[in-house]
N, CA, C and O atoms as CSV, one atom per row, in Angstrom:
chain,resi,resn,atom,element,x,y,z
A,1,MET,N,N,-39.267,-12.966,18.203
A,1,MET,CA,C,-38.732,-13.005,19.787
A,1,MET,C,C,-37.020,-13.449,19.435
A,1,MET,O,O,-36.040,-12.783,19.766
A,2,LEU,N,N,-37.013,-14.479,18.837
A,2,LEU,CA,C,-35.533,-15.251,18.485
A,2,LEU,C,C,-34.680,-14.163,18.317
A,2,LEU,O,O,-33.691,-13.979,19.027
A,3,ARG,N,N,-35.115,-13.244,17.167
A,3,ARG,CA,C,-33.844,-12.365,16.736
A,3,ARG,C,C,-33.523,-11.202,17.782
A,3,ARG,O,O,-32.411,-10.678,17.849
A,4,GLU,N,N,-34.548,-10.868,18.551
A,4,GLU,CA,C,-34.017,-10.174,19.548
A,4,GLU,C,C,-32.866,-10.834,20.533
A,4,GLU,O,O,-31.865,-10.244,20.941
A,5,ARG,N,N,-33.168,-11.919,20.759
A,5,ARG,CA,C,-32.061,-12.630,21.930
A,5,ARG,C,C,-30.620,-12.792,20.701
A,5,ARG,O,O,-29.545,-12.253,20.962
A,6,VAL,N,N,-30.800,-13.490,19.574
A,6,VAL,CA,C,-29.656,-13.674,18.642
A,6,VAL,C,C,-28.841,-12.465,18.321
A,6,VAL,O,O,-27.622,-12.446,18.493
A,7,LEU,N,N,-29.584,-11.368,17.811
A,7,LEU,CA,C,-28.535,-10.139,17.665
A,7,LEU,C,C,-27.745,-9.785,18.639
A,7,LEU,O,O,-26.607,-9.498,18.270
A,8,PRO,N,N,-28.008,-9.686,20.037
A,8,PRO,CA,C,-26.936,-8.791,20.845
A,8,PRO,C,C,-25.745,-10.165,21.136
A,8,PRO,O,O,-24.553,-9.925,21.330
A,9,VAL,N,N,-26.288,-11.535,21.125
A,9,VAL,CA,C,-25.107,-12.361,21.268
A,9,VAL,C,C,-24.395,-12.370,20.531
A,9,VAL,O,O,-23.215,-12.560,20.823
A,10,ALA,N,N,-24.864,-12.137,19.056
A,10,ALA,CA,C,-23.826,-12.098,17.851
A,10,ALA,C,C,-23.187,-11.098,17.722
A,10,ALA,O,O,-22.167,-11.145,17.033
A,11,THR,N,N,-23.553,-9.992,18.291
A,11,THR,CA,C,-22.879,-8.982,18.294
A,11,THR,C,C,-21.610,-8.754,19.261
A,11,THR,O,O,-20.578,-8.136,19.001
A,12,VAL,N,N,-21.977,-9.433,20.467
A,12,VAL,CA,C,-20.744,-9.955,21.397
A,12,VAL,C,C,-19.836,-10.751,21.124
A,12,VAL,O,O,-18.674,-10.617,21.506
A,13,VAL,N,N,-20.277,-11.707,20.405
A,13,VAL,CA,C,-19.190,-12.875,19.814
A,13,VAL,C,C,-18.702,-12.113,18.874
A,13,VAL,O,O,-17.507,-11.925,19.103
A,14,PHE,N,N,-19.106,-11.501,17.780
A,14,PHE,CA,C,-18.281,-10.725,16.720
A,14,PHE,C,C,-17.257,-9.757,17.265
A,14,PHE,O,O,-16.237,-9.486,16.632
A,15,ALA,N,N,-17.536,-9.245,18.434
A,15,ALA,CA,C,-16.512,-8.040,19.190
A,15,ALA,C,C,-15.624,-8.760,19.638
A,15,ALA,O,O,-14.452,-8.551,19.323
A,16,ILE,N,N,-16.019,-9.889,20.572
A,16,ILE,CA,C,-14.628,-10.560,21.222
A,16,ILE,C,C,-13.812,-11.332,19.924
A,16,ILE,O,O,-12.582,-11.367,19.897
A,17,LEU,N,N,-14.525,-11.848,19.027
A,17,LEU,CA,C,-13.511,-12.293,17.693
A,17,LEU,C,C,-12.546,-11.352,17.316
A,17,LEU,O,O,-11.385,-11.662,17.048
A,18,ALA,N,N,-13.112,-9.893,17.277
A,18,ALA,CA,C,-12.322,-9.036,16.456
A,18,ALA,C,C,-11.243,-8.508,17.496
A,18,ALA,O,O,-10.083,-8.289,17.145
A,19,ILE,N,N,-11.706,-8.310,18.844
A,19,ILE,CA,C,-10.812,-8.255,19.731
A,19,ILE,C,C,-9.690,-8.965,19.812
A,19,ILE,O,O,-8.581,-8.430,19.819
A,20,TRP,N,N,-9.888,-10.296,19.884
A,20,TRP,CA,C,-8.885,-11.703,19.758
A,20,TRP,C,C,-8.029,-11.249,18.614
A,20,TRP,O,O,-6.837,-11.063,18.857
A,21,CYS,N,N,-8.519,-11.026,17.279
A,21,CYS,CA,C,-7.365,-10.949,16.185
A,21,CYS,C,C,-6.695,-9.963,16.180
A,21,CYS,O,O,-5.646,-9.977,15.536
A,22,VAL,N,N,-7.169,-8.582,17.029
A,22,VAL,CA,C,-6.548,-7.426,16.988
A,22,VAL,C,C,-5.290,-7.963,18.059
A,22,VAL,O,O,-4.157,-7.539,17.834
A,23,PHE,N,N,-5.508,-8.891,19.210
A,23,PHE,CA,C,-4.760,-9.077,20.153
A,23,PHE,C,C,-3.333,-9.829,19.469
A,23,PHE,O,O,-2.143,-9.555,19.629
A,24,VAL,N,N,-3.937,-10.778,18.733
A,24,VAL,CA,C,-3.106,-11.863,18.125
A,24,VAL,C,C,-2.038,-11.314,17.420
A,24,VAL,O,O,-0.879,-11.721,17.495
A,25,VAL,N,N,-2.635,-9.907,16.379
A,25,VAL,CA,C,-1.907,-9.178,15.447
A,25,VAL,C,C,-0.709,-8.611,16.162
A,25,VAL,O,O,0.418,-8.645,15.670
A,26,VAL,N,N,-1.069,-7.933,17.689
A,26,VAL,CA,C,-0.342,-7.052,18.261
A,26,VAL,C,C,0.580,-8.261,18.829
A,26,VAL,O,O,1.776,-7.975,18.780
A,27,MET,N,N,0.394,-9.105,19.177
A,27,MET,CA,C,1.530,-10.073,20.099
A,27,MET,C,C,2.597,-10.626,18.941
A,27,MET,O,O,3.800,-10.604,19.204
A,28,ASN,N,N,2.113,-11.137,17.612
A,28,ASN,CA,C,2.834,-11.245,16.520
A,28,ASN,C,C,3.660,-10.280,16.337
A,28,ASN,O,O,4.854,-10.569,16.267
A,29,ARG,N,N,3.370,-9.306,16.251
A,29,ARG,CA,C,4.296,-7.767,15.943
A,29,ARG,C,C,5.381,-7.571,17.004
A,29,ARG,O,O,6.494,-7.154,16.684
A,30,GLN,N,N,5.003,-7.924,18.483
A,30,GLN,CA,C,5.826,-7.793,19.342
A,30,GLN,C,C,7.037,-8.795,19.294
A,30,GLN,O,O,8.223,-8.507,19.460
A,31,PHE,N,N,6.378,-10.299,18.975
A,31,PHE,CA,C,7.413,-11.279,19.129
A,31,PHE,C,C,8.744,-11.296,17.759
A,31,PHE,O,O,9.899,-11.718,17.694
A,32,VAL,N,N,7.942,-10.695,16.955
A,32,VAL,CA,C,8.560,-10.765,15.468
A,32,VAL,C,C,9.143,-9.548,15.366
A,32,VAL,O,O,9.734,-9.231,14.333
């Protein structure tokens, strides 16, 4: 039961981190 709850949470966290990384790269390209 624990895995069933951890998997969706880990997926959401991974997606947020990926979007944040892309956002940082885009912002850096605009300023530089």
